C-alpha angles and dihedrals in degrees: 000000000000093000094052086058093053097260133134106226121202128188120177145184112251117234107282094026133095114322094351127107112290114214116214091246114040090186092075094058117102141150091281095055091044090053089063094059094038088055091054090051093049090052091047088051090049092051099039095046096034094236128141099213139021129213114229121211114191137177120197108314088019091062091055090052093047092048090065090061097042092094092060104083092168089065106026127054101187143341125222115199131196139148090034139137111208111181109342138034118217105261091237096068097046095092088064090066092064132161088252092058092048090049091049092051094046091052096046110123111260089351097285131118140168104237118204100217104116094089091059093041091052094042087102097041109100099175108091093205089059093048090047092050093049093048092048094049107033108040115104142063124339132187116256092220098086090051092045087057084077090068101031107039116057118218136297099044087164111087093207099172090057092063113120100181131065117275139197126202117202117187139170116234090223096050105133097204112065120063118245111284092013095116092045087054091053090051089047095051097043107118099227134038110311143164136204123219120188117200110209115225093017121128125190108323111027093179090072101029125098116329094254089051095047091045090057091049094051092043091053091045097051093040085057103045099029105030 
């Protein structure tokens, strides 16, 4: 979809994931350390493609990483944000972040684990080809550091008022993680021009949910970066 609009699109494995470099201690990886390598990738793209600025499209942890670069308008053109909690989790999900989970993460060998979250992530994905792709590309070992952020980095980790580039926040109205009004607060606090789009009937990851949900996500995304 991006290529048809004349874009070069890049996805990448974060440090500690997939085919990227695996530090000896995965518990020391967080959104700030990832931003360092992401910035290097952005500059590589700028040089290799002869473009001044790059659009960042983040989900969840990726929004946290992208937000670090959002105050660099000479490097970044825009930031799209989805699947993110800004200041407050919905109270209903707080029991998930239990002392037992924290102890398990802190005791994971070398700071890596194999989380079992894809079944829940794919619960609202009715297209088998999409489920098969996610399971084929996202199973495996992950660093514990990004999860330990929940316990070690008080919200908000996103410095929204410092943003110097336009932003777009896309949320599902059934997303169980952000507290009511949390995404609207993120959009209101964003330091540059921003907009909030709510997709009715969407849960946590609209990009891979039912076709009508995914279509709304991509329509909003491309209307924003390619008006």
